[in-house]
DOMARNU-461946 format. One record per residue (C-alpha): x, y, z; residue number from 1. Coordinates in steps of 0.25 Angstrom, whole numbers. Layout:
REM residues N
u=X; v=Y; w=Z; pos=NUM
...
REM end
This chain:
REM residues 269
u=-795; v=66; w=-15; pos=1
u=-781; v=63; w=-20; pos=2
u=-777; v=77; w=-22; pos=3
u=-782; v=80; w=-8; pos=4
u=-774; v=68; w=-2; pos=5
u=-762; v=73; w=-10; pos=6
u=-763; v=87; w=-4; pos=7
u=-765; v=82; w=10; pos=8
u=-753; v=73; w=9; pos=9
u=-745; v=85; w=4; pos=10
u=-749; v=94; w=15; pos=11
u=-747; v=83; w=25; pos=12
u=-733; v=80; w=20; pos=13
u=-729; v=94; w=19; pos=14
u=-734; v=96; w=34; pos=15
u=-728; v=83; w=38; pos=16
u=-714; v=88; w=32; pos=17
u=-715; v=101; w=39; pos=18
u=-719; v=94; w=52; pos=19
u=-707; v=85; w=51; pos=20
u=-699; v=97; w=48; pos=21
u=-704; v=105; w=60; pos=22
u=-701; v=93; w=69; pos=23
u=-687; v=93; w=64; pos=24
u=-686; v=108; w=65; pos=25
u=-691; v=107; w=80; pos=26
u=-681; v=96; w=83; pos=27
u=-669; v=103; w=77; pos=28
u=-673; v=116; w=83; pos=29
u=-674; v=110; w=97; pos=30
u=-661; v=104; w=95; pos=31
u=-655; v=118; w=91; pos=32
u=-662; v=124; w=103; pos=33
u=-655; v=114; w=112; pos=34
u=-641; v=116; w=105; pos=35
u=-643; v=131; w=107; pos=36
u=-647; v=130; w=122; pos=37
u=-635; v=120; w=124; pos=38
u=-625; v=130; w=118; pos=39
u=-631; v=142; w=126; pos=40
u=-630; v=134; w=139; pos=41
u=-615; v=131; w=136; pos=42
u=-613; v=146; w=133; pos=43
u=-620; v=151; w=146; pos=44
u=-612; v=141; w=154; pos=45
u=-599; v=146; w=147; pos=46
u=-603; v=160; w=150; pos=47
u=-606; v=156; w=165; pos=48
u=-620; v=162; w=164; pos=49
u=-629; v=161; w=176; pos=50
u=-637; v=147; w=174; pos=51
u=-650; v=152; w=178; pos=52
u=-649; v=163; w=167; pos=53
u=-644; v=153; w=157; pos=54
u=-656; v=145; w=159; pos=55
u=-664; v=157; w=157; pos=56
u=-657; v=160; w=143; pos=57
u=-658; v=145; w=139; pos=58
u=-673; v=144; w=142; pos=59
u=-676; v=157; w=135; pos=60
u=-668; v=153; w=123; pos=61
u=-674; v=139; w=122; pos=62
u=-688; v=146; w=122; pos=63
u=-685; v=156; w=112; pos=64
u=-679; v=146; w=102; pos=65
u=-691; v=136; w=104; pos=66
u=-700; v=147; w=100; pos=67
u=-692; v=150; w=88; pos=68
u=-692; v=136; w=84; pos=69
u=-707; v=135; w=86; pos=70
u=-709; v=147; w=77; pos=71
u=-700; v=141; w=66; pos=72
u=-707; v=128; w=66; pos=73
u=-720; v=135; w=64; pos=74
u=-714; v=142; w=52; pos=75
u=-709; v=129; w=47; pos=76
u=-723; v=123; w=47; pos=77
u=-728; v=135; w=39; pos=78
u=-736; v=141; w=51; pos=79
u=-736; v=157; w=52; pos=80
u=-726; v=161; w=63; pos=81
u=-727; v=176; w=62; pos=82
u=-741; v=175; w=70; pos=83
u=-735; v=165; w=79; pos=84
u=-723; v=174; w=82; pos=85
u=-731; v=186; w=84; pos=86
u=-740; v=178; w=94; pos=87
u=-728; v=173; w=101; pos=88
u=-723; v=188; w=103; pos=89
u=-737; v=192; w=108; pos=90
u=-737; v=181; w=117; pos=91
u=-723; v=185; w=122; pos=92
u=-728; v=199; w=124; pos=93
u=-740; v=195; w=132; pos=94
u=-732; v=185; w=141; pos=95
u=-722; v=196; w=144; pos=96
u=-732; v=206; w=148; pos=97
u=-739; v=196; w=157; pos=98
u=-727; v=190; w=163; pos=99
u=-719; v=203; w=164; pos=100
u=-716; v=201; w=179; pos=101
u=-711; v=187; w=176; pos=102
u=-702; v=192; w=165; pos=103
u=-697; v=203; w=174; pos=104
u=-693; v=192; w=184; pos=105
u=-687; v=184; w=173; pos=106
u=-678; v=196; w=169; pos=107
u=-675; v=199; w=183; pos=108
u=-670; v=184; w=185; pos=109
u=-661; v=185; w=173; pos=110
u=-655; v=198; w=178; pos=111
u=-653; v=191; w=192; pos=112
u=-646; v=180; w=186; pos=113
u=-637; v=189; w=177; pos=114
u=-633; v=199; w=188; pos=115
u=-633; v=189; w=199; pos=116
u=-635; v=198; w=211; pos=117
u=-637; v=185; w=219; pos=118
u=-636; v=170; w=216; pos=119
u=-643; v=157; w=222; pos=120
u=-638; v=155; w=236; pos=121
u=-635; v=170; w=239; pos=122
u=-642; v=177; w=251; pos=123
u=-649; v=189; w=246; pos=124
u=-659; v=199; w=251; pos=125
u=-669; v=205; w=241; pos=126
u=-683; v=210; w=241; pos=127
u=-684; v=208; w=256; pos=128
u=-680; v=193; w=255; pos=129
u=-666; v=188; w=261; pos=130
u=-661; v=174; w=258; pos=131
u=-654; v=165; w=249; pos=132
u=-656; v=164; w=234; pos=133
u=-662; v=150; w=231; pos=134
u=-665; v=152; w=216; pos=135
u=-665; v=163; w=205; pos=136
u=-677; v=159; w=196; pos=137
u=-682; v=165; w=183; pos=138
u=-692; v=173; w=189; pos=139
u=-689; v=173; w=204; pos=140
u=-678; v=170; w=215; pos=141
u=-680; v=161; w=227; pos=142
u=-673; v=166; w=240; pos=143
u=-673; v=158; w=253; pos=144
u=-674; v=167; w=265; pos=145
u=-666; v=164; w=278; pos=146
u=-679; v=159; w=285; pos=147
u=-680; v=149; w=273; pos=148
u=-691; v=155; w=266; pos=149
u=-690; v=154; w=250; pos=150
u=-693; v=167; w=244; pos=151
u=-696; v=169; w=229; pos=152
u=-693; v=183; w=223; pos=153
u=-696; v=187; w=209; pos=154
u=-684; v=191; w=202; pos=155
u=-689; v=204; w=197; pos=156
u=-691; v=209; w=211; pos=157
u=-678; v=203; w=216; pos=158
u=-670; v=209; w=205; pos=159
u=-677; v=223; w=208; pos=160
u=-673; v=223; w=223; pos=161
u=-660; v=226; w=230; pos=162
u=-653; v=212; w=232; pos=163
u=-644; v=210; w=244; pos=164
u=-634; v=198; w=241; pos=165
u=-629; v=193; w=255; pos=166
u=-620; v=182; w=248; pos=167
u=-613; v=191; w=238; pos=168
u=-602; v=195; w=246; pos=169
u=-592; v=187; w=254; pos=170
u=-596; v=192; w=268; pos=171
u=-606; v=200; w=275; pos=172
u=-606; v=209; w=287; pos=173
u=-614; v=206; w=300; pos=174
u=-619; v=219; w=307; pos=175
u=-621; v=218; w=322; pos=176
u=-621; v=228; w=333; pos=177
u=-619; v=227; w=348; pos=178
u=-621; v=237; w=359; pos=179
u=-611; v=238; w=371; pos=180
u=-612; v=247; w=383; pos=181
u=-605; v=260; w=382; pos=182
u=-597; v=257; w=395; pos=183
u=-590; v=245; w=387; pos=184
u=-577; v=247; w=379; pos=185
u=-582; v=246; w=365; pos=186
u=-568; v=244; w=360; pos=187
u=-566; v=232; w=368; pos=188
u=-579; v=226; w=364; pos=189
u=-576; v=229; w=349; pos=190
u=-563; v=222; w=350; pos=191
u=-569; v=209; w=357; pos=192
u=-580; v=209; w=347; pos=193
u=-570; v=210; w=335; pos=194
u=-563; v=198; w=341; pos=195
u=-575; v=189; w=344; pos=196
u=-583; v=192; w=331; pos=197
u=-570; v=189; w=323; pos=198
u=-570; v=176; w=328; pos=199
u=-584; v=172; w=324; pos=200
u=-585; v=161; w=315; pos=201
u=-586; v=166; w=300; pos=202
u=-584; v=181; w=303; pos=203
u=-574; v=186; w=293; pos=204
u=-561; v=191; w=296; pos=205
u=-561; v=200; w=284; pos=206
u=-568; v=210; w=285; pos=207
u=-566; v=210; w=300; pos=208
u=-578; v=211; w=309; pos=209
u=-582; v=226; w=311; pos=210
u=-585; v=229; w=325; pos=211
u=-586; v=244; w=331; pos=212
u=-594; v=254; w=337; pos=213
u=-606; v=257; w=329; pos=214
u=-614; v=267; w=337; pos=215
u=-614; v=273; w=351; pos=216
u=-627; v=273; w=358; pos=217
u=-633; v=277; w=372; pos=218
u=-635; v=262; w=374; pos=219
u=-621; v=258; w=371; pos=220
u=-611; v=256; w=360; pos=221
u=-616; v=250; w=347; pos=222
u=-605; v=241; w=341; pos=223
u=-606; v=236; w=327; pos=224
u=-601; v=221; w=325; pos=225
u=-599; v=217; w=310; pos=226
u=-593; v=204; w=307; pos=227
u=-592; v=199; w=292; pos=228
u=-595; v=185; w=287; pos=229
u=-599; v=177; w=275; pos=230
u=-614; v=178; w=271; pos=231
u=-617; v=164; w=274; pos=232
u=-611; v=166; w=288; pos=233
u=-619; v=178; w=291; pos=234
u=-629; v=173; w=302; pos=235
u=-618; v=164; w=309; pos=236
u=-609; v=176; w=310; pos=237
u=-621; v=185; w=314; pos=238
u=-625; v=176; w=326; pos=239
u=-611; v=173; w=331; pos=240
u=-607; v=188; w=331; pos=241
u=-620; v=191; w=339; pos=242
u=-615; v=180; w=349; pos=243
u=-601; v=185; w=349; pos=244
u=-606; v=199; w=352; pos=245
u=-615; v=195; w=363; pos=246
u=-604; v=187; w=370; pos=247
u=-594; v=198; w=369; pos=248
u=-604; v=209; w=375; pos=249
u=-609; v=200; w=385; pos=250
u=-595; v=200; w=392; pos=251
u=-597; v=214; w=395; pos=252
u=-606; v=217; w=408; pos=253
u=-617; v=221; w=408; pos=254
u=-622; v=212; w=396; pos=255
u=-624; v=221; w=384; pos=256
u=-635; v=221; w=374; pos=257
u=-632; v=217; w=361; pos=258
u=-639; v=221; w=348; pos=259
u=-637; v=215; w=334; pos=260
u=-642; v=222; w=321; pos=261
u=-643; v=215; w=308; pos=262
u=-651; v=217; w=295; pos=263
u=-659; v=204; w=295; pos=264
u=-663; v=207; w=280; pos=265
u=-649; v=201; w=277; pos=266
u=-653; v=188; w=284; pos=267
u=-646; v=175; w=281; pos=268
u=-644; v=161; w=287; pos=269
REM end
């Protein structure tokens, strides 16, 4: 009995020492991981990396280092780690196969942040949706449409489509048309419209509004009226230009018919 107790005491002492060592190793490893994360955070900030991409990298690094730390602890306790590593690799392959779509969305999200075709707050058109970007997430992007409908698009689909960024350039052009009777002097109407349109609030002086004869039709002369404005002023200038054209043409008897044309897929507030 004394020999058995001595053996049990030796085993417990040895295991207890290993357990204390494992706990100490875990605490030290956690502290080292935190130091590495802090160093990487400062480095990413110094390199002006996109914050969302930086968070991806920090999360991936933290998970990887903790997995390595767990494997090291198992080895320290005398457990076989080869089988555990093989099991972990097999689980990774199975998860990758099952979540292939999610991984594709994740990769597309990383590329969106790296290449920056748009940013949060930009007005974009993609996959038949037009609106302002609310959030660029890990797997999907949230867009708020002009009629205040929140639309969520998977990053993989978004990245594979043609993207129109209406906020990327300093100004946009508004395309309108107006039909006047053939008996009216088109040069006079163009001159008057050029003055009136240039005086509309938020219409840019450079580039100057483009007004001219677009097409000659049996029903009349088709004029193109194309002022330029900043993207955020698009609809205000659009409506004011419509009003200015209507007021100008209404002074010519008989009352002329006015037709406006625009691509509503570019809709903005």
